[in-house]
Each structure stands twice: as structure tokens, then as C-alpha cells.
C-alpha positions as CSV (number, residue, x, y, z in Angstrom):
1,M,36.9,81.1,124.9
2,T,39.4,81.4,122.1
3,P,42.5,79.2,122.1
4,R,44.7,82.4,122.9
5,E,42.4,83.3,125.7
6,R,42.6,79.7,127.1
7,V,46.4,79.7,127.1
8,R,46.7,83.1,128.6
9,T,44.2,82.2,131.3
10,A,46.0,79.2,132.2
11,L,49.3,81.1,132.3
12,C,47.6,83.5,134.7
13,H,46.8,80.5,137.0
14,R,43.2,81.0,136.4
15,Q,40.7,78.3,135.4
16,P,40.1,78.1,131.5
17,D,37.1,76.4,129.9
18,R,39.3,73.3,129.3
19,V,43.0,72.4,129.6
20,P,45.0,74.1,126.7
21,F,46.2,71.5,124.3
22,S,49.1,71.4,121.8
23,W,50.4,68.6,119.7
24,G,53.9,69.6,120.9
25,F,56.5,68.2,118.4
26,G,53.7,66.0,116.9
27,A,53.4,62.5,115.8
28,T,56.2,60.9,113.9
29,P,55.8,60.7,110.0
30,E,55.1,57.0,110.4
31,M,52.3,57.6,113.1
32,T,50.9,60.5,111.0
33,V,50.2,57.9,108.1
34,V,48.5,55.6,110.6
35,L,46.5,58.3,112.1
36,K,45.4,59.7,108.6
37,E,44.3,56.1,107.4
38,Y,42.5,55.5,110.7
39,L,40.7,58.9,110.7
40,T,39.9,58.7,107.1
41,A,38.3,55.4,107.5
42,K,35.9,57.0,110.1
43,G,35.3,60.0,107.8
44,L,37.4,62.4,109.7
45,D,40.2,64.7,108.4
46,W,43.5,64.5,110.3
47,G,44.7,68.0,109.3
48,R,41.5,69.7,110.2
49,L,41.3,67.7,113.5
50,Q,44.9,68.7,114.4
51,Q,44.3,72.3,113.5
52,A,41.1,72.5,115.5
53,A,42.5,70.7,118.6
54,D,45.8,72.7,119.0
55,D,45.5,75.9,120.9
56,K,48.8,77.4,119.7
57,I,50.8,77.8,116.6
58,W,54.7,77.5,116.2
59,A,56.5,80.3,114.4
60,G,60.0,81.7,114.4
61,P,62.6,83.6,112.4
62,D,64.7,82.0,109.7
63,Y,68.0,80.8,111.0
64,T,70.8,82.1,109.0
65,G,73.8,81.4,111.2
66,P,76.4,78.7,110.9
67,M,75.1,75.1,110.3
68,P,75.6,72.6,113.1
69,K,77.4,69.4,112.2
70,N,75.6,66.7,110.3
71,G,75.6,63.0,110.9
72,N,73.9,60.7,113.5
73,T,74.7,63.2,116.2
74,F,73.6,66.8,116.2
75,V,74.3,69.7,118.5
76,G,71.6,72.4,118.5
77,I,72.1,76.1,119.1
78,W,71.8,75.7,122.9
79,G,74.6,73.0,122.9
80,I,72.2,70.3,123.6
81,Q,73.2,67.0,121.8
82,L,70.7,64.9,120.0
83,A,71.1,61.5,118.3
84,T,68.8,59.9,115.9
85,Q,67.3,56.8,117.3
86,N,66.0,54.2,114.7
87,Y,63.2,51.9,115.7
88,G,62.6,49.9,112.4
89,A,59.6,51.7,111.0
90,G,61.2,55.2,111.4
91,S,63.5,57.3,113.7
92,Y,63.2,60.1,116.2
93,E,65.7,62.4,117.9
94,E,66.7,61.7,121.5
95,F,68.5,64.2,123.8
96,T,71.8,62.6,124.7
97,G,74.0,65.5,125.8
98,F,73.3,68.2,128.4
99,P,76.0,70.8,128.3
100,L,74.9,72.7,131.5
101,A,74.5,69.5,133.6
102,G,77.8,70.1,135.5
103,V,77.3,73.7,136.2
104,E,77.5,74.4,139.8
105,S,77.8,78.2,140.0
106,A,76.4,81.3,138.2
107,A,80.1,82.2,137.4
108,Q,80.4,79.0,135.2
109,L,77.7,80.3,132.9
110,D,79.7,83.4,131.9
111,D,82.0,81.1,129.6
112,Y,79.0,79.2,128.1
113,P,78.6,79.9,124.2
114,W,75.0,81.3,124.4
115,P,73.0,81.3,121.0
116,D,73.6,84.5,119.0
117,P,70.2,86.4,118.3
118,A,71.9,87.9,115.2
119,A,72.0,84.4,113.7
120,Y,68.3,84.9,112.9
121,D,66.5,86.8,110.1
122,Y,63.5,88.4,111.9
123,A,62.2,90.4,108.8
124,G,59.5,87.9,107.9
125,L,58.4,86.9,111.4
126,S,55.3,89.0,111.7
127,A,54.1,88.0,108.2
128,A,54.6,84.3,109.1
129,I,52.7,84.5,112.3
130,A,49.8,86.4,110.5
131,K,49.7,83.7,107.8
132,A,49.6,80.9,110.3
133,N,47.2,82.7,112.6
134,P,45.1,85.0,110.4
135,E,42.3,85.5,112.9
136,G,44.8,86.0,115.8
137,K,43.0,83.4,117.9
138,K,45.7,81.1,118.6
139,A,48.5,81.5,121.1
140,V,51.9,81.8,119.5
141,N,54.9,79.7,120.6
142,C,57.6,81.8,119.0
143,Y,61.2,80.6,119.2
144,G,64.3,80.1,117.0
145,G,64.1,76.2,116.9
146,Y,66.9,73.8,116.0
147,P,68.6,74.8,112.8
148,R,68.9,71.2,111.3
149,P,70.0,70.3,107.7
150,G,67.6,68.0,106.2
151,H,64.5,69.0,108.2
152,A,61.8,70.6,106.4
153,G,61.7,74.3,107.5
154,G,64.6,73.8,109.9
155,G,62.5,72.3,112.6
156,R,59.6,73.9,114.5
157,G,60.2,77.7,115.0
158,G,62.2,78.7,112.0
159,G,63.4,77.8,108.6
160,I,66.9,77.5,107.4
161,R,68.5,79.9,104.8
162,A,72.1,79.6,103.9
163,P,74.1,82.4,105.5
164,A,75.2,85.4,103.3
165,R,78.6,85.1,102.1
């Protein structure tokens, strides 16, 4: 069973050959260093192991819309607030604000500032997916991601390009 077939089978509520697996957001940079050192000592390659184990790839269009605010606090395209949490050896992003938490009726959603699909450049999406998944065997998790200055590639699911002026 290919990774793509495995994910599709599970999504159809049928039994795949094994549970589909994804590294999700992945290990922190600090943990990646530890994993690489540990696996190298055992004669294993972290990159190859990660690629072989993951049943899906992440791909998305480039974000070209207005940049969110910088600093310790960040608000993504969905209005969800994140704050950088330092733990000594590194840091991670923690969800701290939930803009729809107080919504009690569908009518309240009409005034919510939903993300604008026009804030993305879809022109290179098919090529990016084909490059990341040349044999078409992996499932594709395709979304816009969080446009975040300072993050390589703008976070999973899309790079950041400066908006046209």
C-alpha cells in the first residue's frame, strides 16, 4: 500500500495496512540536532528515515498578502494568536489567543475577517507538489500556512514573497 493509498483508506474509515503517520510540525531545531547525532551513531540517516516514515507531504501556495505583525506575539491569517515560548535550549510557538472562542451564533461569523484566498499565489503550486512528491505516492496536505517573517519558507504550506507594490 502506498502512503497515499494508506491515508485515503483511513479517511474512508477502512483498515489500512498500518496507521498513517506524519511528523506533523516536526521536531524543534534543537531536537533535530539530537536526533541526527543519535541516529548517525547508529548508522542511520535522519533525513531518509523521516522521508520514509512520513505518509504525506506539505505543500501550499506562496503567501503574497500583507505581513502579520512581528515581535514575540504573532497573529496568523485565521486570527489565531501565537506567542514564542523560550525553554532555554530553544523556543516554540504556543497558541495563546482564539478569536472564535466567544462565538455563540452563526450570525456572529458574518463579521469575522476570514482569510483572503487572493493573498496567495497559486501559479507554482502544482510544480511544487510534483517536485516534493515526484512519484505521486504520498498524500498531500495542501494549505496556506502561517505567513511569518523570519521563518524559512513562511512555515509549512507556503513561502512568503513580498506583496507587489
